Each structure stands twice: as structure tokens, then as C-alpha cells.
C-alpha positions in Angstrom: -27.0 90.8 133.2 -28.7 88.2 135.3 -29.9 84.8 133.8 -31.7 81.9 135.4 -31.4 78.6 133.7 -33.8 76.1 134.7 -33.2 72.6 133.4 -32.7 69.3 134.8 -29.6 68.3 132.7 -26.2 69.3 133.8 -24.9 68.5 130.2 -27.5 70.9 128.9 -26.7 73.7 131.4 -23.0 73.4 130.5 -23.7 73.8 126.9 -26.1 76.9 127.5 -23.6 78.7 130.0 -20.8 78.1 127.5 -22.9 79.6 124.7 -23.6 82.7 126.7 -20.0 82.9 127.9 -19.0 83.2 123.9 -21.3 86.3 123.8 -20.6 88.1 127.1 -18.8 87.2 130.4 -20.1 90.1 132.4 -23.2 87.7 133.2 -24.2 86.4 136.6 -25.8 82.9 135.7 -27.9 81.1 138.1 -29.3 77.4 137.9 -31.9 75.2 139.3 -33.3 71.8 138.3 -36.9 71.8 139.2 -40.3 73.9 139.4 -40.4 74.5 143.0 -37.0 75.7 143.4 -37.4 78.2 140.2 -40.3 79.7 141.4 -38.4 80.5 144.5 -35.6 82.0 142.8 -37.8 84.2 140.8 -38.7 86.4 143.5 -35.5 88.0 142.3 -35.4 89.9 139.1 -33.7 88.3 136.2 -33.0 89.7 132.8 -33.6 86.3 131.0 -35.1 83.0 131.9 -33.9 80.1 129.8 -36.6 77.6 130.7 -36.5 73.7 129.8 -40.1 72.5 129.2 -39.9 68.9 130.9 -39.2 69.5 134.5 -39.8 67.8 137.6 -42.1 69.4 140.3 -39.4 68.8 143.0 -36.0 67.4 142.6 -36.1 63.8 141.9 -39.8 63.7 140.6 -40.9 62.6 137.3 -40.8 65.0 134.4 -43.7 66.6 133.1 -44.4 69.5 130.5 -47.0 70.9 133.0 -44.3 72.0 135.3 -42.6 74.2 132.6 -46.1 75.7 132.1 -46.7 76.1 135.8 -43.6 78.4 135.8 -44.7 80.9 133.2 -48.4 80.6 134.5 -47.5 81.5 138.2 -45.1 84.5 136.9 -48.5 86.0 135.6 -50.7 85.1 138.6 -48.5 85.4 141.6 -47.4 89.1 142.3 -44.7 88.1 144.7 -42.8 86.8 141.8 -40.7 89.3 139.6 -41.2 88.6 135.9 -37.9 88.2 134.0 -37.5 90.7 131.0 -37.4 87.9 128.6 -38.3 84.2 128.5 -36.8 81.6 126.0 -38.1 78.1 126.3 -35.6 75.4 125.2 -36.3 71.6 124.6 -35.0 68.5 122.8 -38.6 67.5 121.8 -40.2 68.6 118.6 -43.8 68.1 120.1 -43.0 70.8 122.5 -41.7 73.5 120.1 -45.1 74.4 118.9 -48.1 76.1 120.6 -46.3 76.0 124.2 -46.9 79.7 124.8 -48.4 82.5 122.7 -45.9 84.8 123.7 -42.7 83.3 124.5 -40.7 81.7 121.9 -39.6 78.0 122.0 -36.4 76.6 120.5 -35.3 73.2 119.7 -32.2 72.2 121.5 -29.6 69.3 120.4 -26.2 68.4 122.0 -25.2 67.5 118.3 -26.1 70.5 116.6 -25.5 74.4 116.9 -28.4 75.8 115.3 -30.1 76.6 118.7 -27.2 78.9 119.4 -28.2 81.6 116.8 -31.4 82.7 118.5 -30.0 82.7 121.8 -27.0 84.7 120.5 -29.4 87.3 119.2 -31.4 87.7 122.2 -28.4 87.9 124.4 -27.0 91.0 122.3 -30.5 92.5 122.2 -30.4 92.2 126.2 -26.8 93.6 126.6 -27.8 96.7 124.6 -30.6 97.1 127.2 -28.4 96.7 129.8 -25.9 99.4 128.3 -28.8 101.8 127.9 -30.0 101.3 131.6 -26.7 101.9 133.0 -27.1 98.9 135.1 -24.6 97.8 137.8 -22.0 95.3 136.7 -21.8 92.0 138.8 -18.0 91.3 138.9 -17.2 87.5 139.6 -14.8 86.9 142.6 -13.1 83.7 143.6 -16.0 81.7 145.2 -16.5 78.6 147.5 -19.8 76.8 147.0 -21.1 75.0 150.0 -23.8 72.5 150.7 -25.8 74.4 153.2 -26.5 77.4 155.3 -24.9 75.9 158.6 -21.6 75.4 156.4 -21.6 79.1 155.4 -21.9 80.4 158.9 -19.0 78.1 160.2 -16.8 79.0 157.0 -17.5 82.8 157.5 -16.3 82.6 161.1 -13.2 80.3 160.0 -12.2 82.9 157.5 -12.5 85.4 159.9 -10.5 83.9 162.5 -7.8 82.1 160.4 -7.5 84.3 157.0 -8.9 87.6 157.7 -7.0 88.9 154.9 -9.1 87.0 152.4 -12.7 88.1 154.0 -13.2 90.6 151.1 -11.6 88.6 148.7 -13.8 85.3 148.6 -17.5 84.7 148.2 -19.0 82.0 150.1 -22.2 80.8 148.3 -24.9 78.4 149.2 -28.6 78.5 149.7 -31.1 76.8 152.0 -31.2 73.0 151.4 -28.4 73.3 148.7 -26.8 70.1 149.0 -24.0 68.1 146.9 -26.1 68.4 143.6 -26.5 72.3 144.0 -22.7 72.5 144.3 -22.0 70.4 141.2 -24.6 72.8 139.4 -22.8 75.9 140.4 -19.2 74.6 139.3 -20.6 73.5 135.9 -22.3 77.3 135.2 -18.9 78.6 136.7 -16.6 76.5 134.4 -18.8 77.2 131.5 -18.4 80.9 131.7 -14.7 80.6 131.8 -14.0 83.5 134.1 -10.8 85.3 134.0 -8.9 87.7 136.3 -7.2 91.0 135.7 -4.3 89.1 134.3 -6.4 87.2 131.8 -5.7 83.8 133.7 -8.8 81.7 134.7 -10.5 82.5 137.8 -11.0 79.6 140.1 -13.8 78.7 142.3 -13.8 75.6 145.0 -16.8 73.3 145.7 -16.5 71.5 149.1 -18.5 68.2 149.6 -19.5 66.1 152.5 -17.6 62.8 152.1 -20.8 60.5 151.7 -22.6 58.7 149.1 -24.4 62.0 147.8 -21.0 63.9 147.7 -19.3 61.3 145.9 -22.2 60.8 143.4 -22.1 64.5 142.7 -18.4 64.8 142.2 -18.8 61.8 139.8 -21.5 63.7 138.0 -19.3 66.7 137.4 -16.4 64.5 136.0 -18.9 63.1 133.7 -20.1 66.7 132.5 -16.8 68.5 132.3 -14.4 67.0 129.8 -11.0 66.2 131.3 -8.0 68.3 130.5 -10.6 71.0 129.2 -10.4 74.8 129.6 -13.5 74.2 131.8 -11.6 71.9 134.2 -9.1 74.5 134.8 -11.7 76.8 136.3 -12.5 74.8 139.3 -11.5 72.5 142.1 -13.7 69.8 144.0 -12.6 69.3 147.8 -14.0 66.8 150.3 -14.0 66.4 153.8 -11.4 63.8 154.9 -9.1 62.4 157.8 -6.5 64.8 156.4 -8.4 67.6 158.0 -10.0 65.5 160.6 -7.4 63.2 162.4 -9.5 62.2 165.2 -11.2 60.3 162.6 -8.3 58.2 161.5 -8.9 55.3 163.9 -12.3 54.3 162.1 -10.4 53.7 158.9 -7.8 51.9 160.7 -10.5 49.6 162.4 -12.3 48.9 159.0 -15.1 51.6 159.1 -15.6 53.9 156.6 -17.5 56.9 158.3 -19.1 59.3 156.1 -17.5 62.7 156.7 -19.7 65.7 156.9 -19.2 69.2 158.3 -20.5 68.0 161.7 -17.9 64.9 161.9 -15.0 67.6 161.4 -15.3 68.5 165.1 -13.6 66.6 167.8 -15.1 64.2 170.7 -15.9 66.9 173.4 -18.2 68.6 170.9 -20.0 65.3 170.0 -20.5 64.6 173.7 -22.4 67.8 173.9 -24.3 67.0 171.0 -25.4 63.7 172.5 -26.1 65.4 176.1 -28.6 67.7 174.0 -30.2 65.0 172.3 -29.1 66.3 168.5 -28.0 62.9 167.2 -29.8 59.9 165.8 -28.9 56.4 164.7 -27.1 56.1 161.3 -29.3 54.3 158.4 -27.8 51.2 156.9 -24.9 51.0 159.4 -23.6 47.8 157.9 -22.6 49.9 154.8 -20.0 51.5 157.3 -17.9 48.5 157.2 -15.2 48.2 154.5 -15.1 44.4 154.9 -18.7 43.0 155.8 -17.1 39.7 155.3 -15.5 40.0 158.6 -18.7 40.2 160.3 -20.3 36.7 161.2 -24.0 37.7 161.3 -24.9 34.4 162.7 -22.7 34.7 165.9 -23.2 38.5 166.7 -25.2 41.5 166.1 -24.0 44.4 164.0 -23.3 46.5 167.2 -21.5 43.6 168.8 -19.3 43.4 165.8 -18.5 47.0 165.8 -17.8 46.7 169.6 -15.5 44.0 168.9 -13.3 46.3 166.7 -12.2 48.1 169.9 -13.4 51.6 169.6 -13.2 53.9 172.7 -15.9 55.5 174.3 -15.0 58.8 172.8 -15.0 57.2 169.1 -18.2 55.5 169.6 -20.1 59.0 169.8 -19.3 59.1 166.0 -21.5 55.9 165.2 -24.6 58.2 165.4 -25.0 61.3 163.4 -26.4 65.0 164.2 -29.8 64.9 162.8 -30.8 67.4 159.8 -33.0 69.3 162.1 -30.4 69.9 164.7 -27.5 70.8 162.5 -28.2 74.7 163.0 -28.3 74.0 166.8 -24.8 72.2 166.7 -23.5 75.0 164.4 -24.9 77.7 166.7 -23.3 75.8 169.8 -19.8 75.9 168.1 -20.0 79.6 167.1 -20.9 80.4 170.7 -18.0 79.0 172.1 -15.4 81.2 173.9 -12.8 82.7 171.5 -10.0 80.1 172.2 -12.3 77.2 172.3 -13.8 78.2 169.0 -10.5 78.8 167.3 -9.4 75.2 168.2 -12.7 73.7 167.1 -12.5 75.2 163.9 -9.1 74.1 163.4 -10.1 71.3 161.0 -12.1 73.5 158.7 -9.3 75.9 158.5 -7.2 73.2 157.0 -9.6 72.6 154.0 -10.1 76.2 153.9 -6.6 77.0 153.6 -6.5 74.3 150.6 -9.2 76.2 148.8 -7.5 79.5 149.3 -4.4 78.0 147.9 -6.1 76.8 144.9 -7.9 80.2 144.1 -5.1 82.4 144.7 -2.1 80.2 144.0 -0.6 81.2 147.5 1.7 78.9 149.1 0.8 77.6 152.3 3.8 79.3 154.2 2.2 82.7 153.5 -1.3 81.9 154.7 -0.8 81.8 158.4 -3.0 83.9 160.6 
């Protein structure tokens, strides 16, 4: 059974996915938080759409009940979309429970009450019987790694192939175009809510890999607020961030008082950044003063920020990272790395292999000594 949850609240998604798991574990749950993303996903056939009525048009926009209505009207109007078998509308607001749609039912949700679970449970049982009669293919869960974007996916696929070929068919790498840190968090919420178990009845783990930047840290913090500490759900996932543990070439920045955001691109060493500069793939970082761990050490009256950073003693190679690879050039940078000759490519991907090894250790409880080549 395939279910799409469209809701802007991580806590509500957690409740809905947990309620689904209490009825049936053999479910493929997808989730998004806005109208435009939902319409993009509905080019795929789902058995059930759980639809919040108050939604942003795009992620970050204001909430409006017109956007819930828009999704349903587009399902009737746009023949490129594949209408789900059933739609259940769910809202916290009494005023939206009546007359929202003449066909599809709306139920009142409350985090403090459980009455909303009964109609959802009845509907799931009905759809399960339909699945059985249709003899549909069951989608089995596999240990999964959730990534922030498509360039990450290509890099991790190649790293997995080169460094851990024995796990190529045992791990699912998952992302989508423009996914981002918030998307990774929502996938971990859905995964944890379903409490998946392996053939030994032990919790099956997934891993979310985040950029170590403000968005990545905020998304991890939001996850911590949503999933209760020491809960069963917390045992089903692990969050990992890029760090100097993997990218040792970045250690001097922290030693010199600069907190450099570490994304996928910063994981690659100097010579690859020289190529990025030569190709014009980089741009200035916004708010560079935010990189300073101790801004008080910068005398703004006597020197510019650039002069202050220069005074910290960076080498010519290190100063390359004071720019960043622009979003539109990240695919070109990724393609460049993947086109390197075999030995150079293996060496370039070594920092990625370190965090990938940690993810494999988490998911398969495999000692690092057994993971070589």
C-alpha cells in the first residue's frame, strides 16, 4: 500500500505515520509539506492521500485552505495526475470540517485525543483488503540513507560501488530534486513512526546525512523536538553531519577561528576546488562575518573582514574555501568528480567513504574492521 501524507507539521506526520504502523507495517509512506510538491508527487499512483487542509502553496509560504482545495481540484482537472484510490482530509480546525468537499470525508485531528484514529484505522483495513484482492506487489523496506539532493545521490552511489560493493544491493539511497535538510528530517520522522523491523524482529535503521550548515542544524534540532528521546522511534534512525572527522583538510579553519559550513562540496580537497575556481563554479559566501567563531577579535574600525581573515594566516589553498560552489554549478562539480580517472576518483571520494562507512556500521551493526573494500 502506498500512502502520501501532505501536512506542514512534523508532529502531526509522526502521529499519522504511527497510527498507520499500528494497523499495517507493509506500507510505503511518502510525505511533503506544501501544495506544489504534493502535485508533483501525485504523478505517481497512491492508494491513500492524507491531506491537511491548511497548507502553504510552496514551502515557506503562508498557510491557506485554498491550497488543500487546489490539490483536490487539480486531481479532477489535470489528466497528468494519478488520482489516489481514496482521499481523507484531516484538520485541527472545526470550521474546515464541514462542507470542504462533497465526496471526500474530513475528520478532526487533535494531538491530545485519539478519536481521529478510528476512521483512519477503518479506512486502512478496507484498503488492505483491496490490496489483498488485487494481489499487489509488496514494497519491502530496506536499510536506507536519506540525502539532501540529487548530486549527493550520484556521489554516494559511486562511493558505495567503489568502497563497499558488498552493500550495493543492500542499501537504498533516497532523495529527490531540491530535497534539502527539511525533506531529510521528514523522511526520518515517517520511517521512525513505522517502527520497521528486520527478519530478526530487530528495529531496522535508516540514516539521514545532513550538511553542517544552518539549515542542516535547524532540521536536526526540529527532528529532536519531534521524536521523543529514548523512545522506540529514536532507535530506528541516526543523523550524521559532514565534519572535519571526514574532511581533515578543513581542520585549519577551525583552528584559526573560522566555522566553515561543510556541505558535500567542501568534503573534496584543495585541487578539486582549484578546478572549481578555474571553471567559474564558485561565488562569494553570504554573511561571511558569520563564519567567525569570535567576531570580537575583528576590529572593524581598523580592517575589513577580508583583511581580518587574511591576517589569520590561511594558505592560498585554504582561501579557496572562503567562496562556495553555487547551487546551479553543483551538478557540474559532481560530474567533474565522477569523471576523474579511477585512482583519482577513489582518492577524491575517500572523505565521503568515511561518513558512508559510519552509516553502514549503524544500519548493519558491522564493525569497521569488516568493511574494508
